[in-house]
N, C-alpha and C positions, 0 to 999 in steps of 0.2 A: 741329908738324904742318903739312903742306903744304895750303894752301887751294886746292882744285881747283874747276873750274866745274861747273855742273849736268850738262853733257853727260857728263862723266867718270862721275858716279854713275848717271846714267840708263843708260849703256851697261853698267855693272856689274850693275844690277838686271835689265836686259833679257837679260843673258847668264847669269842664274841666281843671282847674289849678292844674295839678298833683304835681307841685313843692310845693304847699302849704302843702302837706302831710308831708314833711320833718319837719315842725314845730311840728306836732303831734308826729312824731317818736322821735324827740329830747325831747319833753316834757315828754313822757311816757316810753322811753326806759329803764331808770334806774329802774323804778317801775316794769316793766315787767320782766326785767333780774333778779332782786333780788328775785322776787316771784318764777320764774322758777328755779333759782339756789338753793333756799331753798328746793324746791321739788325734784329736780333731783340730787342735790349734786355733780354735775360735771360741771366744767366751760365750757368745749367744747360743751357738750350737751346743756347747758343753752344758750350759744351764738347762736348755730344753731337753737334751738327752738324759741328763741327771734326773729330771722329773719323770720322764718316761720310764727310766730304769726302776725308780722306786714304785711306780704304779705296777710295773711288771713284777717286781719282787713281792708286793702286797698280794697281787692276784695269784702268785705261785707259791705262797708260803706253805700251803698244804703239801707241796711237792718236796720241800726240804726234808731230807731223811736223817740228817745229822751224821752222815758218813765223813764229813769234813767240817772244819770250823765254819760258822755262819759267815764270817768275813770272807773266807775263800769262796763260798757259794755266791756271795754278792759280787766279788771280783770276777768270777767266771761269767755271770750275767752281764756285768758291765763291759768286760772285754769283748764278749760276743756281740753285744748290741753296738758297741763302738766300731768294731770291724764291719758289721753289716752296714752301718751308716756310711763308713768310708767307701765301701763297695758300691752302695747305691748312688753316692754322689759322683762316682766315676772320677774321683780325685786324681789329679795328675801330680805325681811326685817327681821332683827333680832327681836326676841320678846323683849318686854320691860324688862323682867327679865334678859335676856342675856345682854342687853345693860347696865342695872343697875349694873350687876355683873362686867362688863368690867370697868365701872367707879370706882368701889370700889377697883381696883387693884393698888392703889397708896400707898405710904409710910404711915404707921400708925401714925408716929409722925406728919406728915403734916396734918393729920386729926384733931389733937387736937390743933394745933397752930392757933392763930387768923389769919383769912384770910384778905389780903389787898383788896382794892376795885377792883384792876385788877384781883386778884385771885377769888373774888366773882363773877365778871362778867364772867370769864372763867368757873367757876362751874355752873353758871346759863346757859351759852351757852351749856355746856355738858349735863345738865339736859334737855334742850330744844331738843337737838339732840336725846335724848333717847325716845322722843315722836314719835308716828306714824306720817307719813307725813301729813295726813289730819289735825291732831291736831296742828302740827307745823304751817301749813298754817293759821289756824284760829287765833292762837296767833300772827303770823306775821301781818296779816291783821288788827287785832284789836289794837295791841300795837305799832308795828313798822310803819305801814302805816296809823294809826289813822282812820281806816274805821269804820263807825257806824255799829251797830248790823243789822240795816235794809239793809245796803249796802252789808254786809257779807252774809246775807240771800239771797239776790238777786244773788250774785256771785256764791255761793255754792248750790243754790236751796234748802236750808234748811229753815224751818220755823224760824221766829225770836225767838220764845221761845226755839226751839231746839238749836239755836246758843248760846243763853244765858246759857242754861243748859250745853252745851258742854264746853263753856268758864269757867264756874264755876268748872266743873269736872277737866278740864285741870289744872287750877290754884291749885286745891287741890292736884292733882297728882304731880305737880311740887314741891309743898311745902313738900310733903312726901319724894320725891327723895332727895331734898336738906337737909331735916332733917336727912335722913339716912346717908347722906354724912357727917353729923355733921359739916357743914361748915357755912351756912348762913340761916337765917330765912327769908322767903318770907314776904314782907310787905303786909298788908291787901290791896287788890285791889278790888275796887267796880266797 
């Protein structure tokens, strides 16, 4: 099978071949679902919102102008819909201090034992979970999805310099949380 770019399938859908949209859904569904799941932290809600997002994308295809990559456009829609969902649900988020305190409620001996790679990854994931949702999303987009600062700025509607500053501060915050846990030291990330 020939792997064609998004523009090919977009043109097919816009010219009436609605079945071509399934290619775009297949290509981006994992990306959309993982971002929504990171933000909502609930699988059922993430599945439902992922479906809503693709319905919205389908209905809005004629509004895609090609000024950015199609993936960036989908990310922007996903980010906005997930933020709206969080706001509507009046979700109560624990403060960072409360979350950090919860993470420190483990055995003192385990604190001083050398951590295995799996344990380090679990501790890093716990530290990430202690971040506010918007900071988790920035880290996920940059490190997990390998999006550029420019693309993240477009998705979140922040300036590029603001994205850079936020990423720097988030990395610093993660390092402090991990050092407080006395478990692993964050590598220098540029």
